[in-house]
Short mmCIF file of the C-alpha atoms (twelve columns), coordinates in Angstrom:
data_MODEL
# 
_entry.id   MODEL 
# 
loop_
_atom_site.group_PDB 
_atom_site.id 
_atom_site.type_symbol 
_atom_site.label_atom_id 
_atom_site.label_alt_id 
_atom_site.label_comp_id 
_atom_site.label_asym_id 
_atom_site.label_seq_id 
_atom_site.Cartn_x 
_atom_site.Cartn_y 
_atom_site.Cartn_z 
_atom_site.pdbx_PDB_model_num 
ATOM 1   C CA . MET A 1   -4.423 -50.533 21.242 1 
ATOM 2   C CA . ARG A 2   -2.708 -47.224 21.792 1 
ATOM 3   C CA . ASP A 3   -3.626 -47.092 25.404 1 
ATOM 4   C CA . PHE A 4   -2.410 -50.714 26.149 1 
ATOM 5   C CA . SER A 5   0.806  -50.016 24.251 1 
ATOM 6   C CA . THR A 6   1.484  -46.699 26.088 1 
ATOM 7   C CA . ARG A 7   0.670  -48.250 29.596 1 
ATOM 8   C CA . GLN A 8   2.285  -51.578 29.148 1 
ATOM 9   C CA . LEU A 9   4.696  -51.915 26.135 1 
ATOM 10  C CA . PHE A 10  6.639  -48.664 25.517 1 
ATOM 11  C CA . ASP A 11  8.931  -46.753 27.740 1 
ATOM 12  C CA . SER A 12  7.907  -43.463 26.137 1 
ATOM 13  C CA . ALA A 13  4.360  -42.568 24.776 1 
ATOM 14  C CA . ASP A 14  6.069  -40.712 21.932 1 
ATOM 15  C CA . ALA A 15  7.227  -44.067 20.598 1 
ATOM 16  C CA . VAL A 16  3.720  -45.270 20.123 1 
ATOM 17  C CA . ASP A 17  3.598  -43.852 16.688 1 
ATOM 18  C CA . ALA A 18  1.325  -44.238 13.778 1 
ATOM 19  C CA . GLU A 19  3.394  -47.059 12.234 1 
ATOM 20  C CA . TRP A 20  3.108  -49.202 15.356 1 
ATOM 21  C CA . ILE A 21  -0.751 -48.624 15.679 1 
ATOM 22  C CA . ASN A 22  -1.261 -49.221 12.031 1 
ATOM 23  C CA . THR A 23  0.611  -52.456 12.208 1 
ATOM 24  C CA . LEU A 24  -1.566 -53.647 15.156 1 
ATOM 25  C CA . GLN A 25  -4.778 -52.487 13.393 1 
ATOM 26  C CA . GLN A 26  -3.814 -54.122 10.185 1 
ATOM 27  C CA . GLY A 27  -3.030 -57.378 11.954 1 
ATOM 28  C CA . ALA A 28  -6.271 -57.235 13.925 1 
ATOM 29  C CA . GLU A 29  -8.312 -56.752 10.549 1 
ATOM 30  C CA . LYS A 30  -6.765 -59.876 9.020  1 
ATOM 31  C CA . THR A 31  -8.482 -63.184 9.951  1 
ATOM 32  C CA . ALA A 32  -5.194 -65.013 9.851  1 
ATOM 33  C CA . SER A 33  -3.416 -62.816 12.441 1 
ATOM 34  C CA . ARG A 34  -6.261 -61.221 14.325 1 
ATOM 35  C CA . HIS A 35  -6.123 -63.874 17.186 1 
ATOM 36  C CA . ALA A 36  -2.365 -63.327 17.596 1 
ATOM 37  C CA . VAL A 37  -2.735 -59.611 17.994 1 
ATOM 38  C CA . PHE A 38  -5.534 -59.865 20.434 1 
ATOM 39  C CA . SER A 39  -4.004 -62.761 22.404 1 
ATOM 40  C CA . PHE A 40  -0.893 -60.646 22.805 1 
ATOM 41  C CA . LEU A 41  -2.785 -57.586 23.860 1 
ATOM 42  C CA . ALA A 42  -4.893 -59.641 26.290 1 
ATOM 43  C CA . GLY A 43  -2.017 -61.018 28.151 1 
ATOM 44  C CA . PHE A 44  -1.631 -64.580 26.624 1 
ATOM 45  C CA . TRP A 45  2.080  -64.323 27.656 1 
ATOM 46  C CA . ARG A 46  1.033  -64.593 31.315 1 
ATOM 47  C CA . LYS A 47  0.892  -68.344 31.297 1 
ATOM 48  C CA . ASP A 48  3.742  -70.336 32.747 1 
ATOM 49  C CA . TYR A 49  5.995  -71.466 29.894 1 
ATOM 50  C CA . SER A 50  9.000  -72.149 32.201 1 
ATOM 51  C CA . GLN A 51  9.229  -75.901 31.257 1 
ATOM 52  C CA . ALA A 52  9.080  -75.177 27.597 1 
ATOM 53  C CA . ILE A 53  11.699 -72.435 27.998 1 
ATOM 54  C CA . ALA A 54  13.836 -75.059 29.936 1 
ATOM 55  C CA . SER A 55  13.773 -77.420 26.978 1 
ATOM 56  C CA . ILE A 56  15.508 -74.914 24.642 1 
ATOM 57  C CA . LYS A 57  18.945 -76.323 24.319 1 
ATOM 58  C CA . GLN A 58  20.143 -73.695 21.678 1 
ATOM 59  C CA . PRO A 59  22.204 -70.754 23.004 1 
ATOM 60  C CA . THR A 60  19.688 -68.009 23.788 1 
ATOM 61  C CA . LEU A 61  20.150 -64.340 24.441 1 
ATOM 62  C CA . VAL A 62  17.562 -62.739 26.513 1 
ATOM 63  C CA . VAL A 63  17.202 -59.038 26.077 1 
ATOM 64  C CA . VAL A 64  15.212 -57.166 28.689 1 
ATOM 65  C CA . GLY A 65  14.264 -53.422 28.756 1 
ATOM 66  C CA . GLU A 66  15.622 -51.393 31.716 1 
ATOM 67  C CA . THR A 67  12.014 -50.171 32.368 1 
ATOM 68  C CA . ALA A 68  10.400 -53.455 31.477 1 
ATOM 69  C CA . SER A 69  7.008  -53.961 33.010 1 
ATOM 70  C CA . SER A 70  4.745  -56.901 33.445 1 
ATOM 71  C CA . ILE A 71  1.244  -57.940 34.172 1 
ATOM 72  C CA . SER A 72  0.527  -61.265 35.806 1 
ATOM 73  C CA . GLN A 73  -2.540 -63.002 36.956 1 
ATOM 74  C CA . GLU A 74  -1.556 -62.601 40.625 1 
ATOM 75  C CA . GLY A 75  -0.860 -58.913 40.171 1 
ATOM 76  C CA . LYS A 76  2.777  -59.372 40.909 1 
ATOM 77  C CA . GLN A 77  5.051  -56.511 39.788 1 
ATOM 78  C CA . GLU A 78  8.123  -57.944 38.291 1 
ATOM 79  C CA . LYS A 79  11.337 -55.908 37.991 1 
ATOM 80  C CA . PRO A 80  13.497 -56.119 34.939 1 
ATOM 81  C CA . ASP A 81  16.418 -57.893 36.926 1 
ATOM 82  C CA . GLU A 82  13.930 -60.413 38.300 1 
ATOM 83  C CA . ARG A 83  12.537 -61.181 34.662 1 
ATOM 84  C CA . LEU A 84  16.095 -61.526 33.324 1 
ATOM 85  C CA . ALA A 85  16.912 -63.815 36.259 1 
ATOM 86  C CA . ASP A 86  13.755 -65.840 35.839 1 
ATOM 87  C CA . TYR A 87  14.717 -66.585 32.183 1 
ATOM 88  C CA . LEU A 88  18.293 -67.235 32.804 1 
ATOM 89  C CA . ALA A 89  17.310 -69.712 35.639 1 
ATOM 90  C CA . CYS A 90  15.298 -71.708 33.009 1 
ATOM 91  C CA . LEU A 91  17.496 -71.578 29.968 1 
ATOM 92  C CA . PRO A 92  20.350 -74.093 30.066 1 
ATOM 93  C CA . ASN A 93  22.347 -72.071 27.575 1 
ATOM 94  C CA . GLY A 94  21.061 -68.657 28.171 1 
ATOM 95  C CA . ARG A 95  22.762 -65.301 28.630 1 
ATOM 96  C CA . GLY A 96  21.001 -61.854 29.186 1 
ATOM 97  C CA . VAL A 97  21.346 -58.174 28.776 1 
ATOM 98  C CA . LYS A 98  19.354 -55.089 29.691 1 
ATOM 99  C CA . ILE A 99  19.048 -52.277 27.270 1 
ATOM 100 C CA . PRO A 100 17.157 -48.910 27.383 1 
ATOM 101 C CA . GLY A 101 13.436 -49.258 26.760 1 
ATOM 102 C CA . ARG A 102 10.478 -51.108 28.103 1 
ATOM 103 C CA . ASN A 103 8.875  -54.084 26.353 1 
ATOM 104 C CA . VAL A 104 9.065  -53.582 22.621 1 
ATOM 105 C CA . LEU A 105 12.938 -53.264 22.324 1 
ATOM 106 C CA . PRO A 106 13.448 -53.970 18.591 1 
ATOM 107 C CA . TYR A 107 10.965 -51.229 17.840 1 
ATOM 108 C CA . GLU A 108 11.713 -48.652 20.563 1 
ATOM 109 C CA . SER A 109 15.498 -49.122 20.884 1 
ATOM 110 C CA . THR A 110 16.351 -50.430 17.425 1 
ATOM 111 C CA . ALA A 111 20.139 -49.367 17.325 1 
ATOM 112 C CA . GLU A 112 20.791 -50.605 20.845 1 
ATOM 113 C CA . PHE A 113 18.982 -53.896 20.235 1 
ATOM 114 C CA . VAL A 114 21.129 -54.499 17.071 1 
ATOM 115 C CA . ARG A 115 24.156 -53.573 18.905 1 
ATOM 116 C CA . VAL A 116 23.710 -56.271 21.682 1 
ATOM 117 C CA . ILE A 117 22.398 -59.015 19.455 1 
ATOM 118 C CA . ALA A 118 24.820 -58.733 16.607 1 
ATOM 119 C CA . PRO A 119 27.814 -60.195 18.541 1 
ATOM 120 C CA . PHE A 120 25.553 -63.044 19.777 1 
ATOM 121 C CA . VAL A 121 24.320 -63.841 16.221 1 
ATOM 122 C CA . ASN A 122 27.826 -63.690 14.796 1 
ATOM 123 C CA . GLU A 123 29.063 -66.014 17.511 1 
ATOM 124 C CA . SER A 124 26.203 -68.429 16.825 1 
ATOM 125 C CA . LEU A 125 27.135 -68.567 13.090 1 
ATOM 126 C CA . ARG A 126 30.527 -69.834 13.800 1 
# 
């Protein structure tokens, strides 16, 4: 879990702290959440969800890390700008922003994440 998190999720190995690893381990130990943890770590997200994403009619904010990385079944290396463009091409009411970090932005760039989503949330509540 530490190795995968360091290689694929976080921008800095230092951010893969005990709290993160403990959360994953606790989730993996519980029968109810075990499959979600291992599906995530195994790459379940690699499936093509573009049609499902395109059906989202609500305003949607896509937040991508400036050093985001991906793994695809085809071995395609996707740049953060490409990932953002792919999401926005599918989302009929989507907006996007890049912030410092890699793939676990609420955890590794908490203050910046809150700074960019707060206006979107407040606007959505009007």
